[in-house]
Each structure stands twice: as structure tokens, then as C-alpha cells.
TORGU-402306 format. One record per residue: residue in one letter; x, y, z of N, C-alpha, C in turn; chain; residue number from 0. Coordinates in steps of 0.02 Angstrom, whole numbers. Layout:
# TORGU-402306
a X Y Z X Y Z X Y Z A NUM
...
END
This chain:
# TORGU-402306
n -1006 5091 -9235 -1002 5018 -9209 -1041 5010 -9144 A 0
g -1106 5019 -9166 -1147 5003 -9101 -1176 4930 -9103 A 1
i -1239 4907 -9077 -1262 4859 -9080 -1255 4818 -9148 A 2
c -1232 4752 -9131 -1239 4699 -9206 -1295 4654 -9174 A 3
w -1342 4642 -9230 -1377 4564 -9211 -1349 4511 -9249 A 4
t -1343 4473 -9199 -1307 4419 -9221 -1333 4342 -9228 A 5
s -1320 4296 -9262 -1329 4221 -9257 -1272 4187 -9275 A 6
s -1259 4119 -9230 -1208 4086 -9264 -1250 4023 -9295 A 7
f -1217 4001 -9345 -1250 3939 -9383 -1174 3906 -9399 A 8
d -1192 3834 -9413 -1148 3792 -9448 -1158 3784 -9517 A 9
v -1109 3788 -9567 -1122 3765 -9632 -1100 3691 -9655 A 10
p -1157 3663 -9690 -1152 3568 -9685 -1076 3568 -9740 A 11
r -1038 3540 -9720 -970 3527 -9763 -965 3476 -9829 A 12
s -1025 3472 -9841 -1058 3427 -9900 -1058 3491 -9948 A 13
r -1061 3468 -10032 -1071 3517 -10071 -1124 3533 -10088 A 14
n -1192 3495 -10073 -1257 3501 -10077 -1282 3558 -10042 A 15
v -1335 3589 -10089 -1371 3646 -10075 -1392 3637 -10017 A 16
g -1392 3681 -9966 -1440 3683 -9903 -1474 3734 -9882 A 17
t -1513 3755 -9827 -1546 3818 -9803 -1519 3820 -9757 A 18
v -1516 3890 -9729 -1511 3907 -9659 -1545 3956 -9641 A 19
r -1581 3949 -9600 -1621 4008 -9579 -1618 4032 -9509 A 20
l -1617 4099 -9508 -1607 4128 -9454 -1640 4185 -9435 A 21
p -1695 4173 -9388 -1739 4181 -9379 -1753 4272 -9349 A 22
f -1769 4307 -9364 -1768 4384 -9337 -1777 4374 -9254 A 23
d -1833 4342 -9230 -1849 4336 -9149 -1779 4298 -9120 A 24
k -1738 4265 -9157 -1691 4223 -9128 -1630 4267 -9111 A 25
q -1617 4327 -9157 -1554 4365 -9164 -1525 4387 -9084 A 26
v -1473 4396 -9075 -1431 4414 -9011 -1390 4474 -9027 A 27
p -1415 4520 -8980 -1376 4591 -8971 -1299 4561 -8950 A 28
t -1263 4620 -8998 -1192 4592 -8962 -1158 4665 -8986 A 29
i -1111 4686 -8949 -1054 4737 -8968 -979 4698 -8969 A 30
f -955 4683 -9026 -885 4667 -9023 -902 4586 -8993 A 31
a -939 4542 -9001 -959 4481 -8981 -971 4475 -8908 A 32
n -981 4518 -8865 -1023 4524 -8804 -1085 4542 -8811 A 33
t -1122 4494 -8762 -1188 4503 -8778 -1220 4564 -8730 A 34
v -1265 4594 -8763 -1290 4648 -8724 -1369 4635 -8720 A 35
k -1387 4657 -8655 -1456 4638 -8624 -1510 4705 -8636 A 36
g -1565 4676 -8637 -1616 4718 -8624 -1628 4757 -8694 A 37
k -1609 4728 -8747 -1610 4772 -8811 -1676 4723 -8851 A 38
t -1704 4742 -8897 -1760 4725 -8930 -1740 4744 -9018 A 39
f -1756 4679 -9051 -1736 4687 -9111 -1802 4713 -9157 A 40
l -1766 4758 -9198 -1835 4793 -9228 -1834 4772 -9328 A 41
a -1874 4743 -9327 -1861 4695 -9403 -1863 4762 -9453 A 42
n -1914 4819 -9431 -1909 4863 -9482 -1853 4910 -9478 A 43
n -1810 4888 -9451 -1751 4937 -9442 -1682 4901 -9478 A 44
v -1689 4859 -9510 -1629 4814 -9530 -1617 4845 -9603 A 45
v -1556 4891 -9618 -1525 4911 -9665 -1465 4867 -9705 A 46
g -1447 4823 -9675 -1399 4765 -9715 -1380 4707 -9668 A 47
f -1336 4671 -9709 -1319 4612 -9662 -1252 4580 -9692 A 48
q -1211 4552 -9625 -1153 4530 -9658 -1129 4460 -9641 A 49
l -1092 4426 -9661 -1054 4363 -9655 -1003 4369 -9615 A 50
a -974 4348 -9571 -914 4336 -9545 -888 4267 -9512 A 51
y -829 4246 -9528 -809 4173 -9525 -759 4191 -9462 A 52
s -783 4162 -9401 -756 4206 -9343 -723 4147 -9306 A 53
k -677 4153 -9269 -649 4102 -9206 -691 4115 -9144 A 54
f -727 4176 -9146 -767 4198 -9073 -838 4178 -9083 A 55
e -863 4160 -9026 -938 4137 -9012 -957 4211 -8980 A 56
y -990 4191 -8918 -1016 4257 -8885 -988 4268 -8821 A 57
d -968 4312 -8778 -951 4329 -8723 -860 4303 -8710 A 58
g -831 4291 -8753 -766 4262 -8751 -770 4184 -8769 A 59
g -808 4150 -8784 -820 4093 -8815 -779 4091 -8871 A 60
l -751 4021 -8882 -722 4010 -8952 -778 3989 -8997 A 61
n -757 3974 -9059 -795 3934 -9089 -758 3860 -9097 A 62
k -772 3827 -9075 -743 3748 -9078 -738 3724 -9153 A 63
k -772 3742 -9211 -765 3718 -9275 -723 3765 -9323 A 64
f -697 3840 -9282 -660 3883 -9317 -589 3840 -9354 A 65
a -564 3855 -9403 -502 3812 -9422 -454 3878 -9467 A 66
l -395 3893 -9465 -375 3925 -9520 -358 3907 -9569 A 67
g -350 3948 -9618 -348 3923 -9685 -403 3950 -9737 A 68
d -409 3920 -9795 -450 3949 -9844 -519 3926 -9826 A 69
f -572 3969 -9844 -630 3970 -9823 -678 4001 -9876 A 70
s -733 3967 -9894 -793 3983 -9955 -851 3960 -9937 A 71
l -886 4013 -9953 -967 3999 -9949 -999 4036 -10007 A 72
q -1040 3991 -10039 -1085 4027 -10110 -1138 4032 -10085 A 73
l -1164 4101 -10094 -1224 4099 -10068 -1270 4103 -10139 A 74
v -1343 4057 -10125 -1374 4063 -10196 -1439 4111 -10184 A 75
e -1472 4115 -10130 -1518 4161 -10132 -1517 4178 -10046 A 76
v -1532 4242 -10038 -1546 4283 -9954 -1615 4317 -9977 A 77
k -1651 4278 -9927 -1724 4327 -9931 -1742 4326 -9864 A 78
a -1784 4377 -9838 -1816 4387 -9764 -1876 4349 -9790 A 79
y -1892 4308 -9715 -1957 4285 -9711 -1987 4294 -9642 A 80
END
């Protein structure tokens, strides 16, 4: 449970296919949703990724778009760029 590099993004509510880009240089270092200062993202050290639908944003903030209930997200393609 060390540092996790995170990005928040909104998913379009339509059923159309969309693209979400999460640049490595925009990743935020966090531990349990609290930001950590002074860390550097190393793109050559990525070993996995995780998607989480969370009511939390960063440093105690809440995700204003979070709602209880069913949620689904279909991934068509995942790749690094």
C-alpha cells in the first residue's frame, strides 16, 4: 500500500464510444486519496493499473458526480501512448 499514481476523469453518460486520455505526466501521487508531495512518476516502472469508482477525490474532497447504485464501464481498448 505505497504510493498510487492517480487521475480522475468523467465518463460520458451517452452510450457512444469515447476516448479518455490520462497522460503519465499528469498523474497525481497519492496514498489513500491523500496527495503526496515531492514524488516523480517513472513511466518505465508501471506494473499495472486499476479503475475505481469512488466517492472520494483528493485530500478529503468528495466526487460531486458520485451516486450510489449500479455502475458499469465497458473498456474497448487500453494502451499507453
